[in-house]
N, C-alpha and C positions, 0 to 999 in steps of 0.2 A: 594571536587573536583569540579572544575569549568568546564563547558561545552561550546564549541564554540556557540555563538549566531548566528545561520545561518538564522533564521526566524524572521522577524519583525512581532510580533503577532498583533500589532495594525493595520498594513496594511493588514494582513491576515483576521482579523475580518471585516475590511472594504470591502474587496473583496468578502467575503462570504455573506455579507449583500446584495450584488447586484446579487447573484445567483438567477436563476429562476427555476421553476418546470421543464420546458422543458429541461433546461440545465443539470439537474441531472439524465439524462437517464442512466448513468453508475451505479448509486446507485440502480436503479431497477434491473439491471442485477446482481449486487452483491447480492442483496436480494434473487434472484432466486437461485444463486449458494450456498448461505449459507443454504437455505432451503433444497437443495439436500444433502449437506454435513451432516446436522443434521439428515436427514432421514435415513442415513446408520449407524449412531452411535448407538450401542447396549446399550443404557442407557437412562433412563427417567429423564428429568430435571424438577425441580419445582421452582427454584429461579434463573431467568436469568436477566442479565443486558446487555444492548447494548449501547456502547459509539459511538457517532456520532457528527459531526459538524452541522448536520441539523436535530435536534430532531423532529420538526414538520413534516418534509417530511417523516422521517422514521416511524412515528406513523402509516402511511397508508401502509407501506411496510411489516409489521411484522405480519399481521393478520393470515397468513397461517403457521407461524412457529409452531413447536411442542409445544412450551411454549411461552406465551406472555411476552416479556421482559420489565423490567423497563428501560426507555430510559434516558440516562445521556448525557448531552452536554460535548463536549471535552473542556479540560482546562489543564493547567500544573499540577494542583492538582485536581484529579477527585473526584466526589461525590460518593465514594465507601466506604462501611463499611467492614472492615476486616472480612473474614470468613462468609460473608452474602450470597454468591451466589454459585451455582453449575455449572453455565455457564456464561462466560463473552465474549462478542463479541465486537470487536473494528474495526470500518470501516472507511477507506479512510481518515485517519488523521495522522497516524504515520509518514508519509514521511515529514510532516511539523514540527514535534516536535523537539525542541532543545535538549531534553534529552529523546530519544526513549527508552533506557533501563529503565529509571525511570518510564516511562509510563507502560512498561511491568511488572515491579515489583509491581506497584500499582494494576494492574489487577490480578497478581498472589496472592497477599495478600488478595484480595477480595474473592478469591475462597476457598471453603472448600476442604479438602483432596479429591483427585481424581476428582476434578472439571475440566471442559474443558474450554480451551481458544481458541478462533478463532479470527484472525486478518487479515483484507484485506487492502492492501495498494498498491500504484503504485510502480512497480519495475523499475529496471535500464534501460530497453529498452523503457520506455515510452517517447513519443515525440522525438525519436531519429532523425527523419527527420527534425523537426523544429529546434532542437538543432544544427544539422549539418549545416543547411542552414543559420541560424542567425550568427553562429560563423564564417563561411567562408565569409559572406557578411561584417560583422563588421571588420574582419581582413583586408579585401581588401579595404574597404572604409576609415577606421580610423587608421588602423595599430595596433589595440589593441583588447582586448576582455573584456567584462563585464559580470557579473553573470546575467543570464536571466532565466534559468530553474533550479528548485531545484534539488540538487543531490539526486538520489534515489538508494537504495541499490540493489546489486545483490542477487539473491536467495540464493546462497551458503553462503553469509555473513549474510543474514537475519536470517537464521537458527541458527547461532551462537549467535545472540541477545537473542533468547529464552533460550539458555543454560546459558548465563550470568545472565538472570533474574531469574533463578532457576526453570524453567519448566522441567518436566520429559517428556520423549518420544517426543522430538521436531521434527517437520516435517515442511519443507518449500517447496512449489510448486508454479507454476505460470501458467497462461493462457494468451495468447496473443490475443488481440482483434484488428483487423484492421478496421479502419473507414475511409470512403472517404469523402472529402469535395470538393466543387466547386472551391474554391480559398483559398490561405493562409489567406486572410482577414477573410473568413468565419470561419476558424479554430480558429483564435484569438478571434473572436466574441463568439464562442461557449465555449472557455476556460474561457472567462469572465463570461458567463452564468453559468459555473460550479463552479465559485469561485476559480479557479485554476490559476489565473494570478500571475505574479512575485511578491512575498512577501519577497524576500531575503533581509537581512539587508544591504548587500553591493551592492544592485542594484543601477543603475544610478539614481541620484536624479534630473536629468534634462532630457528634451525630447530627444529621440534618433533622429539622423538626418534622414530625410525622405528617403535619398538615400540608407541608410542601409536596410530599410524595402523593398524598391523597388528592390534592388539587391537580397535580401533574397528570395523574391517572385519568381524572375527569376530562381534562383538556385533550389528552391523547385520544380518548374514546370519541370525543366530540368532533375533532378535526381530522383524525387519521383512521377512522374505522373503514373497513372494507365491506363490500356488499354482503359478504358471508357472515358478518357479525364479528369477525376477527379483526385484529389490528395489524396494519402493515408497518414494516420497518425496512428502510433502504440501506443496502450495503453497496458502495461503489468500489469496484476492484480496478485500480489503475495499474497498467503494465508499462514499464519503461524498458526500452530496447536501445542498446548502443553497442558500438564495436570499438575495440582497441585500434587506434590509428595504424594504417599500413599504406604504403605507396600504391598498392594494387587497387585500392578503393577508388570509386568515382569521385571526381573533384568538381566543384562548381566552376562554370565557365567564367572567363574574364569579362567584366562589364564592357558592353559594346561589341562583343564578339559574335552576337547572334547573326545567323544567316537568313532568317525569315522574319517577316513582320507579323505581329499578332493581329493587326487590323486586316491583313490579307487572309489569314486563317479564319477570321470571323466574318469575312466578306462585308466589311463596314468601312466607313471613312474614319481616318485617324484624326483626332482632335487634340 
């Protein structure tokens, strides 16, 4: 089965090579969140792996994790040994993968039975302000639209990816982070420092007209200005949680096996 080639991986690698330590501030926040999530899991881990596009940066972020993970750089084919881990963490890369389900399957195969998988990626509300402003400006100036921001999944759809990859007990949730910037240009500068600029295969291969960016900046200020005079930008961080299947895990009850009626619990008449 062939998959649509949404991402130009050569361009993505080039953009990530320009990322700076200061630009990776969201990775530090993700590391704190993952540490909190792991602290409430009633299970001790001994063999952990963390998949990241920035292995050298993450080497300094995992010191306080319950178990020190082996760090693996992102790729279409991951450096994972089947059945070698009881914890696999995948951070801020899945939204760029041309075969996201394939990535999840590789992670599941790397887990032993009852091993935990955690994945953080950008969700569908990420950069909605920039997306809206650029689309409106380009349509107004050129009469058309071009791919500028990677398509990112909605939380309800991301949970289904876990099921397709064969994970048990799948859960998807998200947290919205609102960041403010002085100007749209500063936002674009910071996206460059994050290594998150446009790497779509069907992106424009020639410079965008300056009038488009000028109009987009006007629309951004008009519609998405904060009371402080700065401009807000949304980053939605989605977290996927799943377990490698194991017989010890809770199973859904057989249909019709319930021992109590919902109507009785709600103290109402059943209709």
